[in-house]
Phi, psi and omega in degrees: 000130181281124183264150176268126180285120187257053176192169175284113187296322179296314180296320180298314181295319178297316181295314181297313181297315182297314182293317178297320180293322178297318178294322178297314178297320180298319181288319182291323187258335184248306183283318178053056182299330181291346178261008176256188179296337179294320175075014183205139175278082186253346185296318182291336176288320177295318177297322179300323178294321177295317178298319179298317179299318179293322179294321178297319178295318180296324183270000182063042179239157176252171178298322180292332179297332182257009173118000180263052178286153178289321180293133177084007183299304185294311181296322180294314178299316181296320178296321178294318177296322178294316178302313180296317183294319180293313182292323178284335173299319177296313184290326175297321178297319178297317180298313179295322180295318180297315180296321178295317179295335177276003181074027183226067183302146185231171179219169180270146171223140182253112176198167181261132175217154175278146179293132181223134178282341184258004174087358180284133184218146172241125183272121177239127185242000180288153181302321182301321180293321177295317180296315180295323178300315180294314181298313181297322181285332173296316176300317181301303185288330177297316180292311184291317178292321180297322182275305190283323178259331181275286185298309185297311181294319180298311185284319181291330179291349178291334182234356183226157173300152181306313185296326176295315178298320180295318180293322178296313179299320180292320178296315178297325177296323177292315178299324179305329186269354183285353178299329182291308175295330178296318180292322178298323178292314180298324180280359179080015181270352185210141178287166179297318181297317179294321179297315180296316180295317180295322180296315178298317178299320179295317180299319181289309183294310180295328177296318177297317178297319180296318177299315181300312181292330175293319177296320178297320179294324179293317183288324185265340183080007177210180183259359192293318181295313178297322179295319179296317178295317178299318181296319179295317180302313185283322187274301185281304188287336182258320188250342188248303188264111188248149175257118186242130177236184181292343183255002178146189181241138173055039179294334180246030182300320180295326176294318178302311183293316181297316181298313181296317182290325177292318178298312182291326178297313179298318180300311182293320181297318179298316179296318181297315179295318179299313181294321180296318179291321181294320179290335181277350180288000000 
């Protein structure tokens, strides 16, 4: 059943994004959950899910209305994980090839670490750490996909073309990620120029990822494929499977992520354009 959105969609999106961003800043700069035994800033993601639930009630929408349908859950997640694994297989190969050409051959190591812009890592190999990594990242991607691809695209599309809504959601998703370089700058771990450059890079990279996951939601009618791909990126490629050489670990992690995301973005975009043209015939 098609529901009528009972609120100003622009105001709703602004309010949700602003409040979630404030909670995110509070955790990164004040609570600093990632520096505790938990090892991950997950509290603002949990709060974000609560905010999303309240926003859905305010807008007269259900979880299925924004892409969390029961149908296609398993197949969608598996397709997303497959997309992520194939594209990251390519990018891991590129990473290993670059290191080998530099005379610094590397190998894989499996352990849990928190994502760090400054290269600091703590290796955790216990089962509990792997389990918590998966659980925390499920909370992470559920919140981010639910808000940026689910709520934002659904509500903004009520008054705007899909692609405009998708671009707005993707841009906000990019802005969402600048909190990390900002904290590194405030902590004295990064210069202002490096922080500014990293922030711009985040807006572009996360924006591309956001556009891709938005296109996937449009093509599939749900969030599951994008959520699976997002989960692989955050869990395996960022926190679990590491490239270690004689000079350190994950020195080219940003290259790995950028390469995989560009490959998958082009792949998804080509399919989207092909399907759009075919439907237009």
